[in-house]
TORRO-970153 format. One record per residue (C-alpha): residue number from 0; residue in one letter; x, y, z. Coordinates in Angstrom, 1 decimal, decimal comma. Example, Ala and Ser with C-alpha at 12.3 -4.5 7.8 and 13.67 -1.06 7.14 Angstrom:
REM TORRO-970153
<atom num="0" residuo="A" xx="12,3" yy="-4,5" zz="7,8"/>
<atom num="1" residuo="S" xx="13,7" yy="-1,1" zz="7,1"/>
//
This chain:
REM TORRO-970153
<atom num="0" residuo="M" xx="-8,3" yy="34,6" zz="-32,2"/>
<atom num="1" residuo="N" xx="-7,7" yy="31,3" zz="-33,9"/>
<atom num="2" residuo="K" xx="-11,0" yy="29,9" zz="-35,2"/>
<atom num="3" residuo="P" xx="-12,2" yy="26,5" zz="-33,8"/>
<atom num="4" residuo="I" xx="-13,3" yy="23,6" zz="-35,9"/>
<atom num="5" residuo="F" xx="-16,1" yy="22,9" zz="-33,0"/>
<atom num="6" residuo="S" xx="-17,6" yy="25,4" zz="-30,7"/>
<atom num="7" residuo="A" xx="-20,5" yy="25,3" zz="-28,4"/>
<atom num="8" residuo="E" xx="-20,9" yy="28,8" zz="-27,0"/>
<atom num="9" residuo="Y" xx="-23,4" yy="28,5" zz="-24,3"/>
<atom num="10" residuo="F" xx="-23,7" yy="32,2" zz="-23,5"/>
<atom num="11" residuo="S" xx="-26,1" yy="32,5" zz="-26,4"/>
<atom num="12" residuo="G" xx="-28,7" yy="30,3" zz="-24,3"/>
<atom num="13" residuo="R" xx="-28,5" yy="27,7" zz="-27,1"/>
<atom num="14" residuo="L" xx="-27,5" yy="23,9" zz="-27,0"/>
<atom num="15" residuo="D" xx="-26,6" yy="23,7" zz="-30,5"/>
<atom num="16" residuo="A" xx="-22,9" yy="24,2" zz="-31,6"/>
<atom num="17" residuo="M" xx="-21,9" yy="27,3" zz="-33,7"/>
<atom num="18" residuo="S" xx="-20,9" yy="25,1" zz="-36,8"/>
<atom num="19" residuo="D" xx="-22,7" yy="23,5" zz="-39,7"/>
<atom num="20" residuo="Q" xx="-20,5" yy="20,4" zz="-39,0"/>
<atom num="21" residuo="D" xx="-22,0" yy="19,5" zz="-35,6"/>
<atom num="22" residuo="I" xx="-25,3" yy="18,0" zz="-34,8"/>
<atom num="23" residuo="L" xx="-26,9" yy="18,3" zz="-31,3"/>
<atom num="24" residuo="Y" xx="-27,4" yy="14,4" zz="-30,9"/>
<atom num="25" residuo="K" xx="-29,3" yy="14,0" zz="-27,4"/>
<atom num="26" residuo="T" xx="-29,6" yy="15,4" zz="-24,1"/>
<atom num="27" residuo="V" xx="-29,6" yy="13,2" zz="-20,9"/>
<atom num="28" residuo="G" xx="-31,0" yy="14,3" zz="-17,6"/>
<atom num="29" residuo="C" xx="-32,0" yy="18,0" zz="-17,0"/>
<atom num="30" residuo="P" xx="-29,8" yy="20,2" zz="-18,6"/>
<atom num="31" residuo="G" xx="-30,8" yy="23,8" zz="-18,5"/>
<atom num="32" residuo="F" xx="-29,8" yy="27,6" zz="-18,7"/>
<atom num="33" residuo="V" xx="-29,4" yy="29,7" zz="-15,7"/>
<atom num="34" residuo="D" xx="-28,0" yy="33,3" zz="-15,2"/>
<atom num="35" residuo="D" xx="-24,6" yy="33,2" zz="-13,4"/>
<atom num="36" residuo="S" xx="-24,1" yy="36,2" zz="-11,0"/>
<atom num="37" residuo="Q" xx="-20,4" yy="35,9" zz="-10,9"/>
<atom num="38" residuo="I" xx="-19,7" yy="36,4" zz="-14,7"/>
<atom num="39" residuo="K" xx="-22,8" yy="38,2" zz="-15,5"/>
<atom num="40" residuo="Q" xx="-23,8" yy="35,7" zz="-18,3"/>
<atom num="41" residuo="K" xx="-26,3" yy="33,1" zz="-19,2"/>
<atom num="42" residuo="V" xx="-24,6" yy="29,5" zz="-18,9"/>
<atom num="43" residuo="L" xx="-25,5" yy="25,9" zz="-19,3"/>
<atom num="44" residuo="S" xx="-26,1" yy="24,1" zz="-16,1"/>
<atom num="45" residuo="L" xx="-25,5" yy="20,4" zz="-15,9"/>
<atom num="46" residuo="P" xx="-26,6" yy="18,9" zz="-12,7"/>
<atom num="47" residuo="S" xx="-25,6" yy="15,3" zz="-11,7"/>
<atom num="48" residuo="G" xx="-26,9" yy="12,6" zz="-14,3"/>
<atom num="49" residuo="S" xx="-27,2" yy="15,4" zz="-17,2"/>
<atom num="50" residuo="A" xx="-25,1" yy="15,7" zz="-20,2"/>
<atom num="51" residuo="V" xx="-25,4" yy="17,1" zz="-23,8"/>
<atom num="52" residuo="G" xx="-24,3" yy="15,0" zz="-26,7"/>
<atom num="53" residuo="Y" xx="-22,9" yy="16,1" zz="-30,1"/>
<atom num="54" residuo="A" xx="-22,6" yy="13,9" zz="-33,1"/>
<atom num="55" residuo="L" xx="-19,3" yy="15,4" zz="-34,4"/>
<atom num="56" residuo="N" xx="-19,1" yy="15,2" zz="-38,3"/>
<atom num="57" residuo="N" xx="-16,2" yy="13,0" zz="-39,7"/>
<atom num="58" residuo="D" xx="-14,8" yy="16,1" zz="-41,1"/>
<atom num="59" residuo="I" xx="-13,8" yy="17,5" zz="-37,7"/>
<atom num="60" residuo="Y" xx="-11,8" yy="14,4" zz="-37,0"/>
<atom num="61" residuo="D" xx="-10,3" yy="14,6" zz="-40,5"/>
<atom num="62" residuo="Q" xx="-8,8" yy="17,7" zz="-39,4"/>
<atom num="63" residuo="L" xx="-7,3" yy="16,6" zz="-36,1"/>
<atom num="64" residuo="S" xx="-3,8" yy="15,1" zz="-36,7"/>
<atom num="65" residuo="D" xx="-1,1" yy="14,9" zz="-34,0"/>
<atom num="66" residuo="E" xx="-1,5" yy="18,6" zz="-33,1"/>
<atom num="67" residuo="M" xx="-5,1" yy="19,7" zz="-31,4"/>
<atom num="68" residuo="T" xx="-6,2" yy="21,9" zz="-28,6"/>
<atom num="69" residuo="I" xx="-9,2" yy="21,7" zz="-26,4"/>
<atom num="70" residuo="E" xx="-10,7" yy="24,8" zz="-24,6"/>
<atom num="71" residuo="A" xx="-13,2" yy="24,9" zz="-21,9"/>
<atom num="72" residuo="F" xx="-14,7" yy="27,5" zz="-19,5"/>
<atom num="73" residuo="F" xx="-16,6" yy="25,9" zz="-16,7"/>
<atom num="74" residuo="Y" xx="-17,7" yy="26,1" zz="-13,0"/>
<atom num="75" residuo="Y" xx="-17,5" yy="23,5" zz="-10,4"/>
<atom num="76" residuo="S" xx="-20,4" yy="23,0" zz="-8,1"/>
<atom num="77" residuo="D" xx="-19,8" yy="22,7" zz="-4,2"/>
<atom num="78" residuo="V" xx="-21,7" yy="19,3" zz="-4,4"/>
<atom num="79" residuo="Q" xx="-19,5" yy="16,4" zz="-3,9"/>
<atom num="80" residuo="T" xx="-19,4" yy="13,9" zz="-6,6"/>
<atom num="81" residuo="K" xx="-18,4" yy="10,3" zz="-7,4"/>
<atom num="82" residuo="I" xx="-15,0" yy="9,4" zz="-9,0"/>
<atom num="83" residuo="P" xx="-14,3" yy="10,7" zz="-11,7"/>
<atom num="84" residuo="N" xx="-16,2" yy="13,8" zz="-12,1"/>
<atom num="85" residuo="M" xx="-16,6" yy="14,0" zz="-15,8"/>
<atom num="86" residuo="I" xx="-16,4" yy="17,4" zz="-17,5"/>
<atom num="87" residuo="F" xx="-16,6" yy="16,1" zz="-21,0"/>
<atom num="88" residuo="G" xx="-15,5" yy="13,1" zz="-22,9"/>
<atom num="89" residuo="N" xx="-15,6" yy="11,0" zz="-26,1"/>
<atom num="90" residuo="N" xx="-16,4" yy="7,2" zz="-26,3"/>
<atom num="91" residuo="S" xx="-13,7" yy="5,6" zz="-24,2"/>
<atom num="92" residuo="D" xx="-14,2" yy="2,3" zz="-26,1"/>
<atom num="93" residuo="L" xx="-12,8" yy="3,9" zz="-29,3"/>
<atom num="94" residuo="G" xx="-10,4" yy="6,5" zz="-28,1"/>
<atom num="95" residuo="G" xx="-10,7" yy="10,2" zz="-28,2"/>
<atom num="96" residuo="F" xx="-10,3" yy="13,0" zz="-25,7"/>
<atom num="97" residuo="C" xx="-11,7" yy="13,7" zz="-22,2"/>
<atom num="98" residuo="L" xx="-11,2" yy="16,2" zz="-19,2"/>
<atom num="99" residuo="Y" xx="-12,2" yy="15,0" zz="-15,8"/>
<atom num="100" residuo="E" xx="-11,3" yy="15,3" zz="-12,0"/>
<atom num="101" residuo="T" xx="-9,9" yy="12,5" zz="-9,9"/>
<atom num="102" residuo="G" xx="-10,4" yy="12,4" zz="-6,1"/>
<atom num="103" residuo="I" xx="-13,2" yy="13,2" zz="-3,8"/>
<atom num="104" residuo="G" xx="-13,5" yy="15,1" zz="-0,5"/>
<atom num="105" residuo="E" xx="-10,0" yy="15,9" zz="0,7"/>
<atom num="106" residuo="S" xx="-8,3" yy="12,9" zz="-1,2"/>
<atom num="107" residuo="F" xx="-5,4" yy="13,8" zz="-3,4"/>
<atom num="108" residuo="G" xx="-6,4" yy="13,9" zz="-7,0"/>
<atom num="109" residuo="G" xx="-6,5" yy="16,5" zz="-9,7"/>
<atom num="110" residuo="M" xx="-7,8" yy="17,5" zz="-13,0"/>
<atom num="111" residuo="V" xx="-6,8" yy="15,4" zz="-15,9"/>
<atom num="112" residuo="F" xx="-6,8" yy="16,0" zz="-19,8"/>
<atom num="113" residuo="S" xx="-6,4" yy="12,7" zz="-21,7"/>
<atom num="114" residuo="V" xx="-6,0" yy="12,0" zz="-25,5"/>
<atom num="115" residuo="C" xx="-6,3" yy="8,3" zz="-26,7"/>
<atom num="116" residuo="T" xx="-5,1" yy="7,7" zz="-30,2"/>
<atom num="117" residuo="C" xx="-4,5" yy="4,5" zz="-32,2"/>
<atom num="118" residuo="S" xx="-1,2" yy="3,6" zz="-30,4"/>
<atom num="119" residuo="A" xx="-1,2" yy="5,9" zz="-27,5"/>
<atom num="120" residuo="N" xx="-3,1" yy="6,9" zz="-24,3"/>
<atom num="121" residuo="V" xx="-1,3" yy="9,9" zz="-22,8"/>
<atom num="122" residuo="S" xx="-2,7" yy="12,2" zz="-20,0"/>
<atom num="123" residuo="A" xx="-1,6" yy="15,3" zz="-18,4"/>
<atom num="124" residuo="R" xx="-2,4" yy="15,2" zz="-14,6"/>
<atom num="125" residuo="A" xx="-2,4" yy="18,5" zz="-12,8"/>
<atom num="126" residuo="L" xx="-3,7" yy="20,3" zz="-9,9"/>
<atom num="127" residuo="K" xx="-2,5" yy="17,7" zz="-7,5"/>
<atom num="128" residuo="K" xx="-4,0" yy="19,4" zz="-4,4"/>
<atom num="129" residuo="E" xx="-7,0" yy="18,7" zz="-2,4"/>
<atom num="130" residuo="C" xx="-9,9" yy="18,9" zz="-4,8"/>
<atom num="131" residuo="L" xx="-12,1" yy="20,9" zz="-2,5"/>
<atom num="132" residuo="Y" xx="-10,2" yy="24,0" zz="-3,7"/>
<atom num="133" residuo="L" xx="-11,5" yy="23,6" zz="-7,2"/>
<atom num="134" residuo="R" xx="-15,2" yy="24,0" zz="-6,1"/>
<atom num="135" residuo="D" xx="-17,2" yy="27,1" zz="-6,4"/>
<atom num="136" residuo="K" xx="-15,0" yy="28,7" zz="-9,0"/>
<atom num="137" residuo="W" xx="-15,0" yy="29,5" zz="-12,6"/>
<atom num="138" residuo="H" xx="-12,1" yy="27,6" zz="-14,6"/>
<atom num="139" residuo="H" xx="-10,5" yy="28,2" zz="-17,9"/>
<atom num="140" residuo="V" xx="-8,9" yy="25,0" zz="-18,9"/>
<atom num="141" residuo="I" xx="-6,9" yy="24,2" zz="-22,3"/>
<atom num="142" residuo="G" xx="-5,5" yy="20,9" zz="-23,0"/>
<atom num="143" residuo="V" xx="-2,9" yy="20,7" zz="-25,9"/>
<atom num="144" residuo="F" xx="-1,9" yy="17,5" zz="-27,8"/>
<atom num="145" residuo="Q" xx="1,2" yy="17,9" zz="-29,9"/>
<atom num="146" residuo="K" xx="2,9" yy="14,7" zz="-31,5"/>
<atom num="147" residuo="G" xx="2,2" yy="12,4" zz="-28,3"/>
<atom num="148" residuo="T" xx="2,8" yy="15,1" zz="-25,7"/>
<atom num="149" residuo="V" xx="-0,3" yy="16,3" zz="-23,7"/>
<atom num="150" residuo="S" xx="-0,1" yy="19,5" zz="-21,8"/>
<atom num="151" residuo="L" xx="-2,7" yy="20,9" zz="-19,3"/>
<atom num="152" residuo="Y" xx="-3,1" yy="24,6" zz="-18,7"/>
<atom num="153" residuo="H" xx="-5,3" yy="26,1" zz="-15,9"/>
<atom num="154" residuo="N" xx="-6,2" yy="29,6" zz="-15,8"/>
<atom num="155" residuo="G" xx="-3,4" yy="30,5" zz="-18,2"/>
<atom num="156" residuo="S" xx="-0,6" yy="28,6" zz="-16,4"/>
<atom num="157" residuo="L" xx="0,9" yy="25,3" zz="-17,5"/>
<atom num="158" residuo="E" xx="-0,1" yy="22,7" zz="-14,7"/>
<atom num="159" residuo="G" xx="1,1" yy="19,2" zz="-16,1"/>
<atom num="160" residuo="T" xx="2,5" yy="17,6" zz="-19,1"/>
<atom num="161" residuo="S" xx="2,8" yy="13,8" zz="-20,1"/>
<atom num="162" residuo="V" xx="4,7" yy="12,2" zz="-22,9"/>
<atom num="163" residuo="G" xx="3,4" yy="9,1" zz="-24,8"/>
<atom num="164" residuo="N" xx="4,3" yy="7,5" zz="-28,3"/>
<atom num="165" residuo="G" xx="1,6" yy="9,5" zz="-30,0"/>
<atom num="166" residuo="D" xx="-0,2" yy="8,9" zz="-33,3"/>
<atom num="167" residuo="V" xx="-2,9" yy="10,4" zz="-35,5"/>
<atom num="168" residuo="I" xx="-6,1" yy="10,8" zz="-33,5"/>
<atom num="169" residuo="G" xx="-8,3" yy="11,2" zz="-36,7"/>
<atom num="170" residuo="E" xx="-7,6" yy="7,7" zz="-37,8"/>
<atom num="171" residuo="I" xx="-9,8" yy="6,2" zz="-35,1"/>
<atom num="172" residuo="M" xx="-13,0" yy="8,2" zz="-34,9"/>
<atom num="173" residuo="H" xx="-14,9" yy="7,5" zz="-38,3"/>
<atom num="174" residuo="P" xx="-17,9" yy="5,3" zz="-37,0"/>
<atom num="175" residuo="S" xx="-21,4" yy="6,5" zz="-37,1"/>
<atom num="176" residuo="P" xx="-23,3" yy="8,0" zz="-34,2"/>
<atom num="177" residuo="P" xx="-23,6" yy="7,3" zz="-31,4"/>
<atom num="178" residuo="N" xx="-20,1" yy="6,0" zz="-31,2"/>
<atom num="179" residuo="Q" xx="-18,3" yy="9,4" zz="-32,1"/>
<atom num="180" residuo="I" xx="-20,5" yy="11,4" zz="-29,7"/>
<atom num="181" residuo="L" xx="-18,8" yy="14,0" zz="-27,5"/>
<atom num="182" residuo="F" xx="-20,7" yy="14,2" zz="-24,2"/>
<atom num="183" residuo="V" xx="-20,3" yy="17,4" zz="-22,3"/>
<atom num="184" residuo="G" xx="-21,1" yy="17,0" zz="-18,5"/>
<atom num="185" residuo="G" xx="-20,8" yy="13,3" zz="-18,4"/>
<atom num="186" residuo="N" xx="-18,7" yy="10,0" zz="-19,2"/>
<atom num="187" residuo="V" xx="-19,5" yy="7,6" zz="-22,1"/>
<atom num="188" residuo="K" xx="-19,9" yy="4,0" zz="-21,9"/>
<atom num="189" residuo="N" xx="-21,2" yy="1,6" zz="-24,5"/>
<atom num="190" residuo="S" xx="-22,3" yy="4,6" zz="-26,5"/>
<atom num="191" residuo="E" xx="-24,4" yy="6,0" zz="-23,6"/>
<atom num="192" residuo="L" xx="-23,9" yy="8,2" zz="-20,7"/>
<atom num="193" residuo="N" xx="-22,4" yy="6,3" zz="-17,7"/>
<atom num="194" residuo="L" xx="-24,6" yy="7,2" zz="-14,8"/>
<atom num="195" residuo="D" xx="-21,8" yy="6,0" zz="-12,4"/>
<atom num="196" residuo="T" xx="-20,2" yy="9,4" zz="-12,9"/>
<atom num="197" residuo="D" xx="-21,6" yy="12,7" zz="-11,9"/>
<atom num="198" residuo="S" xx="-20,8" yy="16,3" zz="-13,4"/>
<atom num="199" residuo="N" xx="-22,4" yy="19,1" zz="-11,3"/>
<atom num="200" residuo="V" xx="-20,8" yy="21,8" zz="-13,6"/>
<atom num="201" residuo="K" xx="-21,8" yy="25,0" zz="-15,4"/>
<atom num="202" residuo="F" xx="-20,4" yy="25,6" zz="-19,0"/>
<atom num="203" residuo="G" xx="-19,7" yy="28,9" zz="-20,6"/>
<atom num="204" residuo="F" xx="-18,2" yy="27,4" zz="-23,7"/>
<atom num="205" residuo="F" xx="-16,3" yy="24,6" zz="-25,1"/>
<atom num="206" residuo="R" xx="-14,0" yy="24,5" zz="-28,3"/>
<atom num="207" residuo="I" xx="-11,8" yy="22,3" zz="-30,4"/>
<atom num="208" residuo="Y" xx="-9,0" yy="23,6" zz="-32,6"/>
<atom num="209" residuo="N" xx="-7,1" yy="21,8" zz="-35,2"/>
<atom num="210" residuo="M" xx="-3,6" yy="23,2" zz="-34,0"/>
<atom num="211" residuo="A" xx="-1,5" yy="22,9" zz="-30,9"/>
<atom num="212" residuo="F" xx="-1,6" yy="26,3" zz="-28,9"/>
<atom num="213" residuo="S" xx="1,7" yy="28,0" zz="-27,7"/>
<atom num="214" residuo="S" xx="2,0" yy="29,0" zz="-24,3"/>
<atom num="215" residuo="E" xx="1,6" yy="32,5" zz="-25,4"/>
<atom num="216" residuo="Q" xx="-1,7" yy="31,7" zz="-27,2"/>
<atom num="217" residuo="V" xx="-3,0" yy="30,0" zz="-24,0"/>
<atom num="218" residuo="K" xx="-2,4" yy="33,1" zz="-21,9"/>
<atom num="219" residuo="K" xx="-4,1" yy="35,2" zz="-24,7"/>
<atom num="220" residuo="N" xx="-7,1" yy="33,1" zz="-24,6"/>
<atom num="221" residuo="Y" xx="-7,2" yy="33,0" zz="-20,8"/>
<atom num="222" residuo="E" xx="-7,1" yy="36,8" zz="-20,8"/>
<atom num="223" residuo="L" xx="-10,0" yy="36,9" zz="-23,2"/>
<atom num="224" residuo="S" xx="-12,0" yy="34,7" zz="-20,9"/>
<atom num="225" residuo="R" xx="-11,4" yy="37,2" zz="-18,1"/>
<atom num="226" residuo="A" xx="-13,6" yy="39,6" zz="-20,1"/>
<atom num="227" residuo="Y" xx="-16,5" yy="37,7" zz="-18,9"/>
<atom num="228" residuo="E" xx="-16,2" yy="39,8" zz="-15,8"/>
<atom num="229" residuo="Y" xx="-15,4" yy="36,6" zz="-13,7"/>
<atom num="230" residuo="Q" xx="-13,8" yy="37,9" zz="-10,4"/>
<atom num="231" residuo="E" xx="-12,5" yy="35,9" zz="-7,6"/>
<atom num="232" residuo="E" xx="-14,6" yy="36,2" zz="-4,3"/>
<atom num="233" residuo="T" xx="-12,6" yy="37,7" zz="-1,4"/>
//
């Protein structure tokens, strides 16, 4: 398995990331660990208004060029949320990357993986069905950014691709904290959690890679996620 340059493995029951490069910056609301019956693991629970922020060392961004991959394993609550439902995100004022859901109730929306660089803001919108079907399930999502093209994979399958003019993401993310914070379970506005967005998610892990995954690698990592004994309810 390719080694990530950032990894928060919540199965360990710890909030700190598995790297010397990353600092647990702050928590908001009431994040906590719960035992999940579906995947038989301890996971991070982020109820509405809660988030965990990491101050990413500049060395991480130095390794991210025009090829990168984001991987997340998370669960949607059945509680309805506001728009958007943020899963994770950088500081939107400066650029970065984020994964969020659009739509509410039975409105048409979907899951979006977005990468903002110096001269591009490209996103892959996918899962364009009624958002309710995303609820009460674990999801393995991978976002791949490669030379201005953003692809979103859901449970091993390509769901959406967008093309932009692209650029080097690492050039824009060298300010001091809190501006380079990655918030898991919330949206960032003016360097703080934007309380106008909800999360209602549980997390198993979150990873950043300094390479663009192939479709074969995406499927391999998805199969590895199945080892957590997640089974669809029948």
